[in-house]
DRENDO-1510 file (C-alpha; in Angstrom, 1 decimal, always signed):
<recs>
REC; n; res; u; v; w
REC; 1; MET; +0.0; -0.1; +0.0 .
REC; 2; HIS; +1.4; +3.4; -1.0 .
REC; 3; LYS; +1.2; +6.4; +1.1 .
REC; 4; THR; -0.9; +9.5; +0.1 .
REC; 5; PHE; +1.4; +12.7; +0.6 .
REC; 6; THR; -0.6; +15.7; +1.6 .
REC; 7; GLY; +2.2; +18.1; +2.1 .
REC; 8; GLU; +5.2; +19.6; +0.2 .
REC; 9; ARG; +7.8; +17.4; +2.0 .
REC; 10; VAL; +8.3; +14.0; +3.2 .
REC; 11; LEU; +10.6; +12.4; +5.6 .
REC; 12; THR; +11.7; +9.2; +6.9 .
REC; 13; GLU; +10.6; +8.5; +10.5 .
REC; 14; LEU; +14.0; +7.7; +11.6 .
REC; 15; ASP; +15.3; +10.9; +10.2 .
REC; 16; HIS; +12.4; +12.6; +11.9 .
REC; 17; SER; +13.2; +11.2; +15.3 .
REC; 18; ARG; +16.9; +11.8; +15.0 .
REC; 19; LEU; +16.2; +15.6; +14.3 .
REC; 20; ASN; +13.9; +15.9; +17.1 .
REC; 21; ASN; +16.7; +14.9; +19.5 .
REC; 22; LEU; +18.5; +17.9; +18.4 .
REC; 23; ARG; +15.8; +20.0; +19.5 .
REC; 24; GLY; +17.4; +20.4; +23.0 .
REC; 25; GLY; +20.2; +22.1; +21.0 .
REC; 26; ALA; +17.5; +24.7; +19.7 .
REC; 27; LEU; +16.9; +24.0; +16.2 .
REC; 28; PRO; +16.4; +27.1; +14.0 .
REC; 29; PRO; +12.7; +28.1; +13.7 .
REC; 30; GLU; +12.6; +27.1; +10.2 .
REC; 31; LEU; +13.6; +23.5; +10.6 .
REC; 32; ALA; +11.6; +23.1; +13.8 .
REC; 33; ASP; +8.4; +24.4; +11.7 .
REC; 34; THR; +9.4; +22.1; +8.9 .
REC; 35; LEU; +9.5; +19.1; +11.1 .
REC; 36; ASP; +6.0; +19.7; +12.5 .
REC; 37; SER; +4.6; +19.7; +8.9 .
REC; 38; LEU; +6.4; +17.0; +7.2 .
REC; 39; ASP; +4.8; +13.9; +6.1 .
REC; 40; LEU; +6.4; +11.0; +7.7 .
REC; 41; VAL; +7.1; +7.2; +6.2 .
REC; 42; PRO; +9.0; +4.4; +7.1 .
REC; 43; SER; +12.5; +4.4; +5.6 .
REC; 44; ARG; +11.6; +1.7; +3.1 .
REC; 45; GLU; +8.7; +3.6; +1.7 .
REC; 46; ILE; +10.5; +6.8; +1.1 .
REC; 47; PRO; +10.3; +7.8; -2.7 .
REC; 48; PRO; +13.7; +7.9; -4.2 .
REC; 49; ASP; +13.5; +11.5; -5.4 .
REC; 50; VAL; +13.2; +12.7; -2.0 .
REC; 51; VAL; +16.1; +14.5; +0.0 .
REC; 52; THR; +16.7; +12.8; +3.0 .
REC; 53; MET; +19.7; +12.9; +5.4 .
REC; 54; TYR; +22.8; +12.1; +3.7 .
REC; 55; SER; +21.4; +12.6; +0.3 .
REC; 56; GLN; +23.8; +13.9; -2.2 .
REC; 57; LEU; +22.1; +16.4; -4.7 .
REC; 58; ILE; +22.6; +19.2; -7.2 .
REC; 59; LEU; +21.2; +22.3; -6.5 .
REC; 60; GLU; +20.8; +25.0; -9.0 .
REC; 61; ASP; +20.6; +28.5; -8.3 .
REC; 62; LEU; +17.5; +30.0; -9.9 .
REC; 63; ALA; +19.1; +33.6; -10.3 .
REC; 64; SER; +22.6; +32.5; -11.7 .
REC; 65; GLY; +22.1; +29.1; -12.8 .
REC; 66; LYS; +25.0; +28.1; -11.2 .
REC; 67; ARG; +25.0; +24.3; -10.0 .
REC; 68; GLN; +26.6; +22.8; -6.8 .
REC; 69; LYS; +27.0; +19.4; -5.3 .
REC; 70; LEU; +25.8; +19.2; -1.8 .
REC; 71; THR; +25.5; +16.4; +0.8 .
REC; 72; LEU; +23.0; +17.1; +3.5 .
REC; 73; CYS; +24.3; +16.2; +6.9 .
REC; 74; TYR; +24.2; +16.3; +10.5 .
REC; 75; PRO; +26.2; +19.3; +12.4 .
REC; 76; ALA; +28.8; +17.3; +13.5 .
REC; 77; ASP; +29.8; +16.1; +9.6 .
REC; 78; ALA; +29.2; +19.5; +8.2 .
REC; 79; GLU; +32.1; +20.7; +6.1 .
REC; 80; PRO; +30.6; +23.4; +3.9 .
REC; 81; HIS; +33.8; +23.9; +1.9 .
REC; 82; ASN; +33.7; +20.2; +0.7 .
REC; 83; GLY; +29.8; +20.4; -0.2 .
REC; 84; PHE; +28.5; +18.7; +3.1 .
REC; 85; ILE; +25.7; +21.2; +4.5 .
REC; 86; SER; +24.4; +20.8; +7.9 .
REC; 87; VAL; +20.6; +20.2; +8.3 .
REC; 88; LEU; +20.8; +23.2; +10.7 .
REC; 89; SER; +22.0; +25.8; +8.4 .
REC; 90; PRO; +19.6; +28.0; +6.4 .
REC; 91; VAL; +20.1; +26.0; +2.9 .
REC; 92; GLY; +20.3; +22.5; +4.8 .
REC; 93; ALA; +16.9; +23.3; +6.6 .
REC; 94; SER; +15.2; +24.4; +3.2 .
REC; 95; LEU; +16.3; +21.1; +1.4 .
REC; 96; LEU; +15.1; +18.4; +3.9 .
REC; 97; GLY; +12.1; +16.5; +2.5 .
REC; 98; LEU; +12.1; +18.3; -0.8 .
REC; 99; ARG; +11.5; +16.3; -4.0 .
REC; 100; VAL; +13.7; +16.6; -7.2 .
REC; 101; GLY; +12.3; +19.7; -9.2 .
REC; 102; ALA; +11.1; +21.5; -6.2 .
REC; 103; VAL; +12.5; +24.9; -5.1 .
REC; 104; ALA; +14.3; +25.4; -1.7 .
REC; 105; ARG; +13.9; +29.0; -0.4 .
REC; 106; TRP; +16.2; +30.4; +2.4 .
REC; 107; GLN; +17.5; +33.4; +3.8 .
REC; 108; THR; +21.2; +34.1; +4.4 .
REC; 109; PRO; +22.6; +35.2; +7.7 .
REC; 110; ASN; +23.2; +38.7; +6.3 .
REC; 111; GLY; +19.3; +38.6; +4.8 .
REC; 112; ASP; +19.7; +37.9; +1.3 .
REC; 113; HIS; +16.8; +35.7; +0.1 .
REC; 114; CYS; +17.9; +32.6; -2.0 .
REC; 115; GLU; +16.0; +30.3; -4.4 .
REC; 116; ALA; +17.5; +27.1; -6.0 .
REC; 117; VAL; +16.0; +24.1; -7.5 .
REC; 118; VAL; +16.8; +20.5; -6.6 .
REC; 119; ALA; +18.0; +19.6; -10.1 .
REC; 120; SER; +18.8; +16.0; -9.3 .
REC; 121; LEU; +19.4; +13.7; -6.6 .
REC; 122; LEU; +22.8; +11.7; -7.0 .
REC; 123; PHE; +22.5; +9.5; -4.1 .
REC; 124; GLN; +19.9; +8.7; -1.3 .
REC; 125; PRO; +20.7; +6.3; +1.3 .
REC; 126; GLU; +17.4; +4.7; +1.6 .
REC; 127; ALA; +17.2; +4.1; -2.4 .
REC; 128; SER; +20.4; +2.3; -2.0 .
REC; 129; GLY; +19.2; +0.1; +0.5 .
REC; 130; ASP; +20.5; +1.9; +3.7 .
REC; 131; TYR; +17.7; +2.3; +6.0 .
REC; 132; THR; +19.7; +3.2; +9.1 .
REC; 133; THR; +22.1; +6.0; +8.3 .
</recs>
């Protein structure tokens, strides 16, 4: 049986649980709001075109057309200069649970508004059979 998705974003129950455990560290408001509004599914049922934790994706800036390869990760693994973007960062929080083709929107710390499309998903742990990362 397939789950009917009612919202814009979907996330695995495991990622949701792990991210909720970070709440003690004061999640950014955007991420806390996102976690409260996501459709949740078991890891084995997540569609293969959804950005989950440790997904590697190509993000295309709508204004410039510039493409970047990013991996969405937890704060301890973040290395922005190597493309590992923390889910707690504005761009990371905006990507969580989006599907390929969706537009991510975020505000930089200096107040700039950014928009980029999830152009492709190069790797998703669940699609490769990893349901515990």
